[in-house]
C-alpha angles and dihedrals in degrees: 000000000000127000096257093056091047092053092047091049091051093049094048092046091049092050092048090050093049095049095040094049092047090050091051090046092051100045108026111024119083114241091241090063097043094102094049092047092050092052092044092049091053094047091047091050091049092049094047096046091043090051091049093050091046090051092051092046090055091046091049091052090049090048092049090049091049092049091048091050090046090050091051091048091049091049091048098050093041090054091054119100088213128088108255123186134169121198133182126236091278094053095255117147115253102167136359129174125238093256092058094045091050092046092057094035093246099126095124098035124107095230098170111123095004127122125228092256090054093048089050088073090064097056119043095187095054097034095109092042093054092047089052089052089060091053091046091050090053090054090052091051091051092049090050093207139087111286128200128190143147115253127190114217116194119223127216091245091064097258126101141217127225116220129194097216124199120189121192116191117206123204136192120240090263091056098255120135116271106171149317128238117202125189121178119187118200105235097166093113091047093052091046090050090050090050092050090047091050091049091047091051090051091049089049091052090047090048093052091046091047094050093053098041109030098070091045089054096046096055097060089034091063091051093048092049092049094051092046091052089049092051090046091058093048101039118056094173099071101036093131092056093047091050091051090050092050092048091052092046089051089050091052089048090052091051090049089050091054090048090053091049088057093043104051121071114252118235100178125202107204122212132181115253139153109261089213090064093053092049094044090051090052093047090051090048093052097038094098093050090048090052091052089055090044090240125143121216114211123191129198108189131160113257092231113074116251108216114209134180106237148125098265098203092052093048089048089053090048094053093043090055094048099042092043090053089051091051093050092047095046125101121240114277093019132119141233118216122207120187136165140183145158119271129213096259095058091265131128121236121205123183126192114187128180136181095225134130094287130219129266118243091245093056091040090066091060097050111126096025111132114262093007115124136150090209118096094235097025123123098198090231095109095070091037088059090044091055090049090052091051089048093051089052092050092241140135130239127195130186122204118181143155130189110264094006103078133241133281122202118196118193126184122191131177113251090217122038114225110208092201093057116096115244110254137168134206119193117183129179126188 
């Protein structure tokens, strides 16, 4: 009831009391008791109105306290970097913090009293996610206990966030549903850090293995290669066999070289060089191989040179590995597109796109792991080395692939290397 109605009710009640008491005084009270009745009526009126005012003052204080507590709660949950949501026993939203509303694109929606399925109508992108929340909540109600799970929430930019979600069902004493508390903590950074740590540990193991084995392999390898070359010069009859042996020995030597690159610590000496020159050198180097596969390499570079601080030989090795993989994965009479450009944050973006067979999402997650390769004679060390090169240049690399639609590799590198910045690596697959 609003203030205007309360005032009107008080005035009407007061008038009724005045006229009613006067009527009683005039018609039913003896004249000898008029004075006592008048005083009693006044005292009664003062006590009743005072009681009413006291009641409303108490209620106002309770209301002010409740509002203050609600304000503090709102400030608390809105300051949290977690998704916080309170629902009633029917699954209707009671309270959600700003982070959660922004996450589901519901900032300007009056969510109070609405279910997830109803809110799904306000956000097309998160419609399915909200509908799934309603199903998940029902499972929590049926279990009757606190549930905890990891949920992946897609983002409009194509990436996703991982949430550690806790759901707490609340029940009345008679067992009926009272409410549901949902807290979702963003653990995306944690999972990425764990992935980087796991990858680093694998690289460390490979490095230790490489350091102890590579030199022991290279010594007899040099002897074998020398004797095969000697036999090749003296025996014209078995030239094909000798060439096969040399090719395989060279392949072993190449693998050992990659192992040593992983094993030894990298103390890079950066120099300034045009990135176009490095890429053009690599394209020229792989032109013959591309022709053999009937693949055309197209480049789209800015006319003005982009000067970047880098270790040229390592970047050349990086681009050789990536472009060569694209050539080998491409279909006959297809093309590979290479483009580059400066980004807003003084970083360089390089994209290598092929029209090959593509990679499944399951296999895409394993790219870069040592000794993992989808090629019959591949070692998996090429991309492992590539990741290490990107890491040493404080860059990011992202793979996007789909079966039958080719693969796109996006690399970002800082134009200027900051020696005070910790080396970090971000590897994303989608």
